[in-house]
N, C-alpha and C positions, 0 to 999 in steps of 0.2 A: 387650364385654370389651377389646378390643383398642383401641377408641376410649378407653375410661376411662383406659386404661393409659398410651396419647399422651399425652392430656391430662395424668395424672398427672406424667407426665417432663418435658413442656414447662413445668408449674408450678414443677415444681423448679428446673427450668433457671432461670424468670422469678426466681423466689425469691433464690436463689445472686447473679444479676447484680445483683439490689438490693441484697443483703447486703455483694458488692464493691462497688459504688457507695457503700455508708455509710462502709463503711472507709476506702476512698481518699479520701472527703472527711474525715472524722474523721482519717486521717494528715496529711494536707498543713494541717487546722487547728492540729493540734499542731506542728510546725513552722513555721507562722508564729509562734508564739508562743513559740519558743526563736530565731528567726534575725532579722537586721538584713540584708533581701534588696539594700539599697542597698551593703552591702559583699561582697555574694555575687555585683551586678554588676559591682566594680570589678575582682573577682579575673578573671572571665570576662573582660573588657576590657585585662587587663595580660597574659593568657595568652600565653606561648612556643608558637606555632604546629610550631616545629620536633619541642620534646618529644610536644606531644600530637600527632602525624603517629607519631611512636616507639611511643606508647601503642598508637594505633590496629595499626599493624602486629602488635604483641606478643599483642596481642588477638585479631587475625585468625591468626596461627600457634597458638595456642591451640586456637582451633576448629576450625584444620585436625588437628591430633593428636587433637581430641576424637571428630571423623569416624571417624579410623582405629581408635579405641579402642572405639565403634560397632560397627565395621565389624568386629573381632575378636571380637566377640559371635556377629556374623550367621555366621560362619567357622566357630565352635565349631558351629552348628545348620548347617551345609552349605548354607549361603546363602552364593552367592559371587558376590558383586555387586564390581562390579571400584573402585576405589580414587576414579577419577575421576568416576565418576556418583553413588557414595556421598556426596563431598566436597561436589558440587553439592546433592545430596539435601537434605543437612545444613544448607549455607546455606538452601536454598528453605523447609525447613522453620523456620528462624530468622527468616524474612520474615514467613512466616503468623501464627507466632506472637505478632511484635510488631505485625504490620499489618493482619492480619487474625485476630485473636484467633477469631472463629465460627466458623471453619473449624478451626484450631489445627494446627500445626507436626508434632506426632506423627500424627495423624488423616492428615492428607496422607501421611505417609511410610509408614503403614501401606497406604494408598491404593494409591500407587504400586507397591510390594514385591509385595503381591497380585496387581495386574494382570500385571506385566513378569517377574516371579520365581515367581509361585503359592507364594509362601511359607505357612509355619503361622503363624495370626493368633496364636497363646499363642508360638510363637519369637521373634516379633518384640515382643509385648508383655513380655517377660519379659528380652527382650536392652535393651531401653529402661530396664527398673525395674533391671536389673544394671547399666547402664553409669551410671545416674544415683547408682544407689548407690557404685559404687566412687569418683565425684566426691566424695560429700560423705564418703567416708572419709579421701581425701586432703586434702580441706579439714579433717577433724578434726584430723588430723595436723600440718598446716603451721600451723593456730591455733594448736595447743598449742605446736610450738617456738616463735613469738612470743610468746605467753602468758610465756615464759622467758625470751625476747631484751630484752624492757623492763623497765625498773625496776617490778616492780607490788606491792613493796612486803609479799609474802605468803612467810613463811620456810619454809612449805611448798610453794612453787610447782616444786621442784626432782623433788617426786616424782609429779607429772604426767608426767616423762619415761617412767614403766613406763607408762602408759597407751596411748603408739603402739604397743608390740609383743600389746600386747592388744586393740585395735583393728584391728589387722593379722590377729593370730589369727582373732577372732571375723566379720573379711570372708573368708579362708580355710575356718573351718567352715561358714558360709553354703551357701558354691560347693561345700564337699565334702560335705556331706550332704544338703542341699535342690535344690541345682542340678550335678548333678554332671556331667549334657552339655555345661555349659558352662565346667567347672575346667579344659580346658587354655587357656581364655583369662583366667584366672587374674592370671597373672606379669605376662603384656605390659599388661593392661586397668591392673595397678595401677600400674606403671611410669610409662606414659601420665597416669596419672590424677595422680600427682603432678608430672611435668612442664607440665602442664595446670595448676596452681593455681599453680607457681611462676612461670610466663609471664602468670597474670594478677595474680601480687603485682608483676611486673617494670612492669605495665600501669600500675599503681596508683602505681609507684614515678615512673615517666614522668610523670605524672600530678603528682603533689606536685613535680616539679622544672619543669613548665610553669608553676604558678601561683607559683613563686619561693620553695618551701619548701624551708629549710634545715636546720631542727631538728625533732625530735620524729617525725621519718619514722619509725622504726619503730614506733612507738604509733600511729599512723595507717595505717599497714600491718595492725596487727593490729585495731584497731575495722575496719577494709576487712573483714578474715577473717571476724568475728564477726558484721557486718550480713550478710551475704552466706547466712547461717542462714536468716535472713528472708525472703530472695528466694525460698523457696517456699511462701512464702505468696501466694494467689493474688489480691492486690489491689494499686493504684498506690501507690508511697511507702511499702511496707514497708522496703525497703533502705534507704530516705534517712531514713527513721524509727527506726530501728536505728542507723544513723550519726551522727546529730545527737543523741540522747539517750547513746549510747556515750563519743562524744567528751565532753560535759557531764559524765557520769559519770567521765570521767581527766582533767577541766579541761583539754580541749584546746578550739581554738577552734571553735565551732559553725560559724559562716561559710564556716571555710574545708574544715570536714566535710562541708558540704551542696552546696559545691562541688566537691568530689573527686566526692562521689557523683551528681552532676548529669553531669559530664564523664564520668562510668565509663557512665553511661545512655547519655550520646551517642554512646560508643564502640562501646556494643553495637547501637545504631540504626544507626551506620555501615555497620558490617559485616554487619548483618540485609540492609540495603539492597542487597548485593550479593546477595541468593538474589533479589533481584526480576527479575533478567536472565531466570532460568529459571520465572520466574511468562508472561512472555512466548514466551519460547522453551523451549517444554517438554523434558524431561530423557527422552534415549532410551535405550534400552536396550542397551548396547555388545553388538556380536556377534562 
């Protein structure tokens, strides 16, 4: 019986990986139909590396704050992980997620916490899920703000401001009604989530300057925020596809959009590589 369950689990995993591969190939194909890659290469060649490094640094700070946000949820569950170890663990999990996806950063993080802190499995999982939920709430809020900042042509768009307190209230009620033990972390994590999203907007702003973009920056930032929702889809090219098609809808430059999306991916990769240090030098529990 156990063997049959294991076989079924492996079968589902193989099927899921095949589906991801098919979706990735489809996404890349659709992008190639929309974009002139020669122009994308030109944008890369003309890039200002000073602004690009500012983008890398801005994203790095956003991830340090993200690590602190997750640790706030840990502390609400009496898991007293010091900030230095927590930040190292966070960047190490980023490295696993991007470069060793078969293991996965979350799985590694849970194993490490279980080993060194004997942390409750459910507490770790719910902390991670609430952390992501908090980031999603902040992303929705900033997307609504930027939706109203650019000339979108919708006379009713002003009413979307009302959605911001509604989204915040919804997040609070989730904590208050269903995750009461995590409620002490709500205010801090909400603030940190907004800060993280602002820094990621700053990152994409620096990238627009890196490729010499002087106009329509607000529109490109809005498309970046919208495309970020596609990041939850588990296949390569999802964000890039959303970025390109969103830009096409707003009549922006498809090549610029893809360039920005690829640069942002490289910024993520560069920061994720920092976690490789702790792949070779294991993180030790602080005493």
